[in-house]
C-alpha positions in Angstrom: 32.8 -53.4 -34.6 34.4 -54.4 -38.0 32.6 -57.8 -37.9 29.3 -56.0 -37.6 29.8 -53.9 -40.7 28.3 -55.2 -44.0 30.5 -54.9 -47.0 28.6 -54.7 -50.3 30.2 -57.4 -52.6 29.7 -55.3 -55.7 31.4 -52.3 -54.2 34.2 -54.5 -52.9 34.8 -55.9 -56.4 34.9 -52.4 -57.9 37.3 -51.1 -55.2 39.6 -54.1 -55.7 39.7 -53.6 -59.5 40.6 -49.9 -59.1 43.3 -50.7 -56.6 44.8 -53.4 -58.9 44.8 -50.9 -61.8 46.7 -48.4 -59.7 49.2 -51.0 -58.5 49.9 -52.1 -62.0 50.6 -48.4 -63.0 53.0 -48.0 -60.1 54.9 -51.1 -61.1 55.2 -49.9 -64.7 56.5 -46.5 -63.6 59.0 -47.9 -61.0 62.5 -47.8 -62.4 64.1 -49.3 -59.4 63.8 -52.6 -57.5 62.5 -50.9 -54.3 58.9 -51.4 -53.3 56.6 -48.4 -53.5 54.1 -47.9 -50.6 50.6 -47.2 -51.8 48.5 -45.2 -49.4 44.8 -45.5 -50.2 43.4 -42.1 -49.2 40.0 -42.9 -47.6 39.0 -39.4 -46.3 35.3 -38.8 -46.4 34.7 -42.4 -47.4 32.8 -44.9 -45.2 34.6 -47.4 -43.0 33.1 -50.2 -45.1 35.1 -49.1 -48.1 38.3 -49.4 -46.0 37.3 -52.8 -44.7 36.5 -54.0 -48.2 40.1 -53.4 -49.2 41.8 -54.4 -46.0 40.2 -57.8 -45.6 41.2 -60.8 -47.7 41.7 -61.3 -50.6 43.0 -57.7 -51.2 44.5 -57.0 -47.8 45.6 -53.4 -48.4 47.5 -52.2 -45.3 48.0 -48.4 -45.6 45.2 -45.9 -45.5 45.4 -42.1 -45.4 43.1 -39.7 -43.6 43.0 -35.9 -43.5 40.7 -35.1 -40.5 41.6 -36.0 -36.9 38.0 -36.6 -35.7 37.2 -38.8 -38.7 40.3 -40.8 -38.2 39.7 -41.3 -34.5 36.2 -42.6 -35.3 37.4 -45.0 -38.1 40.3 -46.3 -36.0 37.9 -47.2 -33.3 35.8 -49.3 -35.7 38.3 -51.0 -37.9 40.9 -53.7 -37.2 44.2 -52.7 -35.5 46.0 -54.2 -38.4 45.2 -51.2 -40.5 48.2 -48.9 -40.8 46.9 -45.3 -40.6 48.6 -42.3 -42.1 47.6 -38.8 -41.2 48.2 -36.7 -44.3 46.1 -33.6 -43.7 47.0 -30.2 -42.4 47.9 -30.5 -38.7 46.4 -28.3 -36.0 48.6 -27.9 -33.0 45.8 -28.4 -30.5 44.9 -31.8 -32.0 48.4 -33.3 -32.3 48.5 -34.8 -28.8 45.2 -36.6 -29.1 46.1 -37.9 -32.6 49.4 -39.4 -31.3 48.0 -40.6 -28.0 44.6 -42.1 -29.0 45.4 -44.1 -32.1 47.6 -47.1 -31.3 48.0 -48.2 -34.9 48.8 -44.7 -36.3 51.7 -45.6 -38.6 52.8 -42.2 -39.7 52.0 -38.5 -39.5 53.2 -37.1 -42.9 52.4 -33.4 -42.4 54.7 -32.1 -39.7 55.7 -28.5 -40.5 56.7 -26.9 -37.2 58.6 -27.5 -34.0 55.4 -26.8 -32.0 53.5 -29.6 -33.8 56.4 -32.0 -33.5 56.6 -31.3 -29.8 52.8 -31.9 -29.4 53.0 -35.2 -31.3 56.0 -36.2 -29.1 54.0 -35.4 -25.9 51.1 -37.5 -27.1 53.2 -40.5 -28.2 55.1 -40.4 -25.0 51.8 -40.6 -23.1 50.8 -43.5 -25.3 54.1 -45.3 -24.8 53.6 -45.1 -21.0 50.2 -46.7 -21.3 51.5 -49.4 -23.7 54.4 -50.3 -21.4 51.9 -50.7 -18.5 49.6 -52.8 -20.7 52.5 -55.1 -21.7 53.7 -55.4 -18.1 50.2 -56.3 -16.9 49.9 -58.8 -19.7 53.3 -60.4 -18.8 52.3 -60.6 -15.2 49.0 -62.4 -16.0 50.9 -64.8 -18.4 53.4 -65.6 -15.7 50.6 -66.2 -13.2 49.1 -68.8 -15.6 46.2 -66.8 -16.7 45.2 -65.3 -20.1 45.4 -61.6 -20.4 43.1 -59.3 -22.2 45.7 -56.6 -21.9 48.3 -57.8 -24.3 49.3 -55.3 -26.9 47.2 -55.5 -30.0 48.6 -55.8 -33.5 49.7 -52.5 -34.9 50.5 -50.8 -31.6 53.9 -49.2 -31.6 55.4 -46.8 -29.1 57.5 -44.9 -31.7 55.5 -42.9 -34.2 56.9 -42.3 -37.7 56.7 -38.7 -39.0 57.5 -36.9 -42.2 58.4 -33.2 -42.5 56.1 -31.5 -45.1 58.0 -29.2 -47.4 56.3 -26.4 -49.4 58.2 -26.9 -52.6 55.9 -24.7 -54.7 56.1 -21.5 -52.6 52.3 -21.2 -52.6 50.9 -19.4 -49.6 47.9 -21.7 -49.7 50.1 -24.8 -49.1 51.2 -26.1 -45.8 54.8 -27.1 -45.2 58.1 -25.5 -44.2 60.3 -23.7 -46.7 62.9 -26.0 -48.2 65.6 -23.9 -46.5 64.0 -24.5 -43.1 63.4 -28.2 -43.4 66.9 -29.2 -42.1 66.3 -27.4 -38.7 63.0 -29.1 -38.2 64.5 -32.5 -39.1 67.3 -31.9 -36.6 64.8 -31.1 -33.9 62.7 -34.2 -34.5 65.8 -36.4 -34.4 67.4 -34.7 -31.3 64.4 -33.7 -29.2 61.5 -36.1 -29.9 62.5 -39.6 -28.7 59.1 -41.0 -29.4 59.1 -39.8 -33.0 61.1 -41.3 -35.9 61.9 -39.1 -38.8 61.3 -41.2 -41.9 61.3 -38.7 -44.7 60.0 -35.6 -46.5 56.6 -35.0 -48.0 55.2 -32.5 -50.5 51.9 -31.9 -52.3 53.1 -29.3 -54.9 51.4 -27.1 -57.3 48.3 -28.4 -59.1 49.4 -27.0 -62.5 52.7 -28.9 -62.2 50.9 -32.0 -61.2 48.7 -31.9 -64.2 51.7 -31.4 -66.5 53.6 -34.3 -65.0 54.4 -37.4 -67.0 57.1 -40.0 -66.7 59.0 -37.9 -69.3 58.1 -34.4 -68.0 59.7 -34.1 -64.6 57.8 -32.1 -61.9 59.7 -29.2 -60.5 58.2 -29.8 -57.0 59.5 -33.4 -57.0 63.0 -32.2 -58.1 63.0 -29.7 -55.2 61.9 -32.3 -52.7 64.5 -34.8 -53.9 67.3 -32.1 -53.8 66.2 -31.0 -50.3 66.2 -34.6 -49.1 69.7 -35.1 -50.5 71.1 -32.0 -48.8 69.5 -32.9 -45.5 70.8 -36.4 -45.6 74.3 -35.0 -46.2 74.0 -32.5 -43.4 72.8 -35.1 -41.0 75.4 -37.6 -42.0 73.0 -40.3 -43.1 72.4 -42.2 -46.3 69.8 -40.7 -48.7 67.9 -43.9 -48.5 67.3 -43.3 -44.8 65.0 -40.4 -45.7 62.0 -41.4 -47.8 60.3 -39.2 -50.4 56.5 -39.0 -50.2 55.3 -37.4 -53.4 52.7 -38.2 -55.9 48.9 -38.3 -55.9 46.2 -39.3 -58.4 47.2 -36.7 -61.0 50.9 -37.2 -61.0 51.9 -40.4 -59.2 53.4 -42.1 -62.3 55.9 -39.3 -62.7 56.6 -39.2 -58.9 57.4 -42.9 -58.9 59.7 -42.5 -61.9 61.5 -39.7 -60.0 62.2 -41.9 -57.0 59.2 -41.5 -54.7 59.0 -44.1 -51.9 55.2 -43.8 -51.5 52.2 -42.3 -53.3 48.9 -41.2 -51.9 45.9 -42.1 -54.1 42.3 -41.4 -53.3 39.7 -40.7 -56.0 41.3 -43.1 -58.5 40.6 -45.9 -56.0 37.5 -44.7 -54.2 35.8 -42.5 -56.7 34.3 -39.1 -56.3 34.2 -37.9 -52.7 31.0 -36.4 -51.2 31.0 -32.9 -49.7 32.4 -33.0 -46.2 29.0 -32.2 -44.7 27.5 -35.2 -46.4 30.2 -37.7 -45.5 29.4 -40.6 -43.2 31.7 -43.0 -41.4 29.1 -45.7 -41.0 26.5 -46.1 -43.7 23.0 -46.9 -42.6 21.2 -50.0 -43.9 
């Protein structure tokens, strides 16, 4: 699979330089001592681009995808040590397969309804059952003095992290729950979805606000998400730090980091211009 893919050295060098530049900007904007998670958004880019950044010497861990079918295909080709984030709009009928079929799915960042949370829970519960059986079989083989091919691979986790997506801009075109409804969804995940772990809140925000964002000019969407997080943490009786903030993309991540974001999602500034979806390929020919 991954070992059969040919990475273009020139392309790998270009990608590594872009990633280093982004990392340096994140460090410059970070006013705290906490580490900032960088998700390299690889949607519509070939698997070789991901492999180029994931393998030494770069070893980028976190990659974000927007389309379930594309992610399923890439996950089947690339190492289990990749930490996949699903960051696109969720469809209820695809939640179960997403949570069940990708062992190293690290987080689903776009949960915006009880129905979708329940579907993800159902899928991860089914995965957890399979994982438990695999580990039991592996332990049995080990105790019998044999070597097992069924031992859990790196990156497989029974519990799936999720974030609640909040529509901070009020735009009808944006996914996400209203800020006033976010608490109820967070409560549901924590109380009714034992195979999901609520790790934070995510927003995309308005384009105009993103374009106007600087480290000095604070983004209203980021203020709204931070205030919503603080209120939810208070209502749930947990520390604010237990709920992460996922805000910031290519146009506004410097400002997002300065305002306390725990992770940023960067695509085009690392990978370059994306092709139209109809022209995108997972495995390049030649």
